[in-house]
C-alpha positions as CSV (number, residue, x, y, z in Angstrom):
1,M,-49.0,-18.6,25.2
2,V,-51.8,-19.2,22.6
3,V,-51.1,-22.7,21.5
4,P,-52.5,-24.5,24.7
5,K,-55.8,-22.9,24.1
6,Y,-56.3,-24.8,20.9
7,C,-55.3,-28.4,21.9
8,D,-58.9,-29.3,22.4
9,P,-60.9,-28.6,19.3
10,K,-64.0,-28.0,21.4
11,T,-62.4,-25.0,23.0
12,V,-63.7,-21.7,21.6
13,Y,-60.9,-19.1,21.8
14,T,-61.4,-16.2,19.3
15,P,-59.0,-13.5,18.3
16,K,-61.0,-11.2,20.5
17,D,-60.3,-13.5,23.4
18,I,-56.6,-13.3,22.5
19,Q,-56.7,-9.5,22.5
20,T,-58.4,-9.4,25.9
21,N,-56.1,-11.9,27.6
22,M,-52.9,-10.3,26.2
23,L,-54.0,-7.0,27.5
24,S,-55.1,-8.2,31.0
25,E,-52.3,-10.6,31.6
26,H,-49.3,-9.0,29.8
27,G,-50.2,-5.4,29.2
28,L,-50.0,-5.9,25.4
29,N,-52.5,-4.0,23.2
30,L,-52.8,-6.1,20.1
31,S,-54.8,-5.2,17.0
32,Y,-57.4,-7.7,15.8
33,M,-55.3,-8.7,12.8
34,Q,-52.3,-9.4,15.1
35,A,-54.5,-11.6,17.3
36,W,-56.0,-13.4,14.2
37,R,-52.4,-14.1,12.9
38,A,-51.5,-15.5,16.3
39,K,-54.4,-17.8,16.2
40,E,-53.5,-19.0,12.7
41,K,-49.9,-19.6,13.7
42,A,-51.0,-21.6,16.8
43,L,-53.3,-23.8,14.7
44,Q,-50.6,-24.4,12.1
45,F,-48.2,-25.3,14.8
46,L,-50.6,-27.8,16.3
47,R,-52.2,-29.3,13.1
48,G,-49.7,-28.6,10.4
49,N,-50.4,-27.5,6.9
50,P,-53.9,-28.6,5.8
51,S,-52.6,-29.8,2.4
52,D,-50.0,-32.0,4.1
53,S,-52.8,-33.7,6.1
54,Y,-53.9,-35.5,2.9
55,S,-50.5,-37.0,2.3
56,K,-50.7,-38.8,5.7
57,L,-53.9,-40.8,4.8
58,P,-52.3,-43.8,3.0
59,K,-50.1,-44.6,6.0
60,Y,-52.9,-43.8,8.4
61,F,-55.3,-46.2,6.6
62,Y,-52.7,-48.9,6.5
63,I,-52.4,-48.7,10.3
64,L,-56.2,-48.7,10.7
65,E,-56.4,-51.9,8.7
66,E,-53.7,-53.5,10.8
67,T,-55.2,-52.4,14.1
68,Y,-58.9,-53.2,13.2
69,P,-58.9,-56.4,11.1
70,G,-62.2,-56.8,9.2
71,S,-62.7,-53.0,8.7
72,F,-63.6,-51.6,5.3
73,I,-61.4,-48.7,4.3
74,K,-61.2,-47.0,0.9
75,L,-59.1,-44.1,-0.4
76,K,-60.2,-42.8,-3.8
77,K,-58.1,-40.4,-5.9
78,A,-59.0,-38.3,-8.9
79,A,-57.3,-38.7,-12.3
80,D,-54.7,-36.0,-11.3
81,D,-53.8,-38.1,-8.2
82,C,-55.5,-35.7,-5.9
83,F,-57.8,-36.7,-3.0
84,L,-61.4,-37.4,-4.1
85,Y,-63.0,-39.2,-1.1
86,A,-62.4,-41.6,1.7
87,F,-64.7,-44.2,3.2
88,V,-64.1,-45.7,6.7
89,A,-66.2,-48.4,8.4
90,L,-64.4,-49.9,11.4
91,C,-64.9,-53.6,12.3
92,T,-66.5,-52.7,15.7
93,S,-69.2,-50.6,13.9
94,I,-69.7,-53.3,11.2
95,S,-70.3,-56.0,13.8
96,G,-72.7,-53.8,15.7
97,W,-75.1,-53.5,12.7
98,Q,-76.6,-56.9,13.3
99,H,-77.8,-55.7,16.8
100,C,-79.5,-52.6,15.5
101,R,-83.0,-51.8,14.2
102,L,-83.0,-51.9,10.4
103,V,-83.6,-48.1,10.0
104,I,-80.6,-46.4,8.6
105,V,-80.0,-42.6,8.8
106,V,-77.6,-41.1,6.2
107,D,-76.7,-37.5,6.7
108,G,-74.2,-35.0,5.3
109,T,-72.6,-32.0,7.0
110,F,-70.3,-29.4,5.6
111,L,-66.6,-29.3,6.7
112,K,-65.1,-26.0,7.8
113,S,-61.4,-26.8,7.1
114,A,-59.3,-25.1,4.5
115,Y,-60.5,-27.3,1.7
116,R,-64.1,-27.6,2.8
117,G,-65.9,-30.7,1.5
118,I,-68.7,-32.8,3.1
119,M,-68.7,-35.5,5.7
120,L,-71.3,-38.2,5.2
121,T,-72.3,-40.3,8.3
122,T,-74.4,-43.5,8.5
123,S,-76.0,-44.3,11.9
124,T,-78.9,-46.3,13.3
125,M,-80.7,-46.9,16.6
126,D,-78.7,-49.2,19.0
127,A,-80.3,-51.3,21.7
128,T,-79.8,-49.0,24.7
129,A,-81.9,-45.8,25.2
130,R,-84.5,-44.0,27.4
131,S,-86.1,-45.2,30.6
132,Y,-87.5,-48.7,30.5
133,T,-87.9,-49.5,34.2
134,L,-89.9,-47.8,36.8
135,D,-86.9,-47.2,39.0
136,E,-85.1,-45.3,36.2
137,F,-88.2,-43.3,35.5
138,N,-88.7,-42.3,39.1
139,E,-85.0,-41.4,39.4
140,R,-85.2,-39.0,36.5
141,M,-88.5,-37.5,37.7
142,L,-86.8,-36.7,41.0
143,K,-84.1,-34.8,39.1
144,I,-86.7,-32.9,37.2
145,E,-88.5,-32.1,40.5
146,E,-85.2,-30.7,42.0
147,V,-84.9,-28.3,39.1
148,D,-88.5,-27.1,39.1
149,P,-91.5,-28.9,40.9
150,R,-93.9,-27.3,38.4
151,V,-92.5,-29.3,35.6
152,K,-93.2,-32.6,37.3
153,S,-96.8,-31.4,38.1
154,Y,-97.3,-30.4,34.5
155,L,-96.0,-33.8,33.2
156,Y,-98.2,-35.6,35.7
157,D,-101.3,-33.7,34.6
158,I,-100.6,-34.7,31.0
159,G,-100.6,-38.3,32.0
160,Y,-97.4,-40.4,32.2
161,H,-99.0,-43.0,29.9
162,R,-99.1,-40.5,27.0
163,W,-95.3,-39.9,26.8
164,S,-93.4,-42.4,29.1
165,R,-92.3,-45.7,27.7
166,V,-92.5,-47.5,31.1
167,H,-96.1,-46.3,31.6
168,A,-97.3,-46.8,28.0
169,T,-100.5,-48.8,27.7
170,V,-99.9,-49.6,24.0
171,N,-97.0,-50.9,21.9
172,R,-94.9,-47.9,20.8
173,T,-92.8,-49.7,18.2
174,F,-94.2,-47.8,15.2
175,T,-94.3,-44.4,16.7
176,M,-90.7,-44.0,17.6
177,T,-88.7,-41.0,16.3
178,S,-85.0,-40.3,16.6
179,N,-82.7,-37.3,16.1
180,I,-79.6,-39.5,15.5
181,A,-78.2,-37.3,12.7
182,E,-78.6,-34.1,14.7
183,S,-77.0,-35.6,17.8
184,L,-74.0,-36.9,15.8
185,N,-73.6,-33.5,14.1
186,A,-73.6,-31.8,17.5
187,V,-70.9,-34.1,18.8
188,T,-68.6,-33.5,15.8
189,K,-69.3,-29.8,15.4
190,E,-65.9,-28.5,16.5
191,A,-64.0,-31.4,14.8
192,R,-65.3,-30.3,11.4
193,E,-62.8,-27.5,11.5
194,L,-59.9,-29.9,11.7
195,P,-57.7,-31.0,8.8
196,I,-58.7,-34.3,7.2
197,F,-56.2,-36.5,9.1
198,D,-57.2,-35.0,12.5
199,L,-60.9,-35.2,11.7
200,L,-60.7,-39.0,10.9
201,E,-58.6,-39.6,14.1
202,Y,-61.2,-37.6,16.1
203,M,-64.0,-39.8,14.8
204,R,-62.0,-43.0,15.4
205,T,-61.3,-42.1,19.1
206,L,-64.9,-41.0,19.5
207,L,-66.2,-44.4,18.2
208,E,-63.7,-46.3,20.3
209,R,-64.7,-44.4,23.5
210,W,-68.4,-45.1,22.8
211,T,-67.7,-48.7,22.2
212,K,-65.9,-49.1,25.5
213,E,-68.6,-47.3,27.4
214,K,-71.2,-49.7,26.0
215,L,-69.3,-52.9,27.1
216,L,-71.5,-55.1,29.3
217,K,-70.2,-57.6,31.9
218,V,-72.1,-60.9,32.4
219,R,-72.2,-63.2,35.3
220,A,-74.0,-66.6,35.1
221,S,-76.2,-67.2,38.1
222,T,-77.5,-70.5,36.8
223,D,-77.5,-72.3,33.5
224,H,-80.6,-70.3,32.5
225,I,-80.3,-67.0,34.5
226,H,-77.6,-64.4,33.8
227,T,-76.9,-61.1,35.6
228,V,-75.7,-58.4,33.2
229,L,-73.8,-55.4,34.6
230,D,-74.6,-52.2,32.6
231,G,-72.5,-49.4,34.2
232,V,-73.6,-49.3,37.9
233,K,-76.9,-51.1,37.2
234,Q,-77.6,-54.7,36.8
235,Y,-80.3,-56.6,34.9
236,I,-81.6,-60.2,35.0
237,V,-81.7,-62.1,31.7
238,C,-83.4,-65.4,31.0
239,P,-82.9,-66.3,27.3
240,E,-85.1,-69.4,27.5
241,N,-88.1,-67.4,28.5
242,K,-87.0,-64.4,26.3
243,K,-87.1,-62.1,29.3
244,C,-84.9,-59.2,30.5
245,S,-85.7,-57.1,33.5
246,Y,-84.9,-54.0,31.5
247,G,-88.0,-54.4,29.5
248,Q,-86.9,-52.6,26.3
249,F,-87.8,-55.4,23.9
250,Q,-91.3,-55.8,25.3
251,L,-92.0,-52.1,24.8
252,D,-90.1,-51.2,21.6
253,E,-89.2,-54.6,20.1
254,L,-85.6,-53.3,19.8
255,P,-82.8,-55.9,20.2
256,C,-82.0,-56.3,23.8
257,A,-78.3,-55.5,24.5
258,H,-78.4,-57.4,27.8
259,A,-79.8,-60.5,26.2
260,L,-77.2,-60.4,23.4
261,A,-74.4,-60.0,26.0
262,A,-75.7,-63.1,27.8
263,L,-75.9,-65.1,24.6
264,R,-72.3,-64.2,23.7
265,H,-71.3,-65.3,27.2
266,K,-73.0,-68.6,26.6
267,K,-71.4,-68.8,23.1
268,E,-74.9,-69.2,21.6
269,T,-76.1,-67.7,18.4
270,Y,-78.7,-65.0,18.7
271,E,-80.7,-66.3,15.7
272,N,-82.2,-69.1,17.9
273,Y,-83.9,-66.4,20.0
């Protein structure tokens, strides 16, 4: 009865919740210690023994290398043959570095599993973020107005040009900030309680999902004009004129994901542009 509650690591289900549900649904009055032991039993059933998780790593890393050719994966052991550290960089992430701004954020966060430890992550700013077209800006302002019209009035009084990219009157390249590390920590918060094997698999599926969500479809209108489908929206790219209707490069001088997709479609190297 308790196991299904812990299948998703994001689900918060405490011993107190177990006490409450057992009493309301089954008439059982459990002590806190009984509920806590039930939680531990359920987690062990789902995730196994934390120490056994480390023994799965060699096979797991072998499968990763076979599935993702070009990845860099390293398992380091101490002198007593115990786990020391692991490093994983999947090929999809490696190939993406060339399309990112050369500002790298390295951050460490504490793990909460039985053997603790630290997870280090390296991230950077990709080529898709914020509102760069007037249509996108107006769409988001409408949503703000639906929540509270006073907020829209307040932002208008400040002056859109002071904080909005699309209304900016100056180049904002050198005033950009980012909370990449904090965002990544928030996404992986619950996963940090998982055993090492489950943690790594959680991170792999997370990166794979993000990669698929960012895939762009390209249609060539002419030899020089391409239509790039980004989700439900489409943008016009003209590599020869170095223009994209999204406008991100002109505002932030970040690599344009739509232009890169068009160049890949043309089988041209991005260095020429």
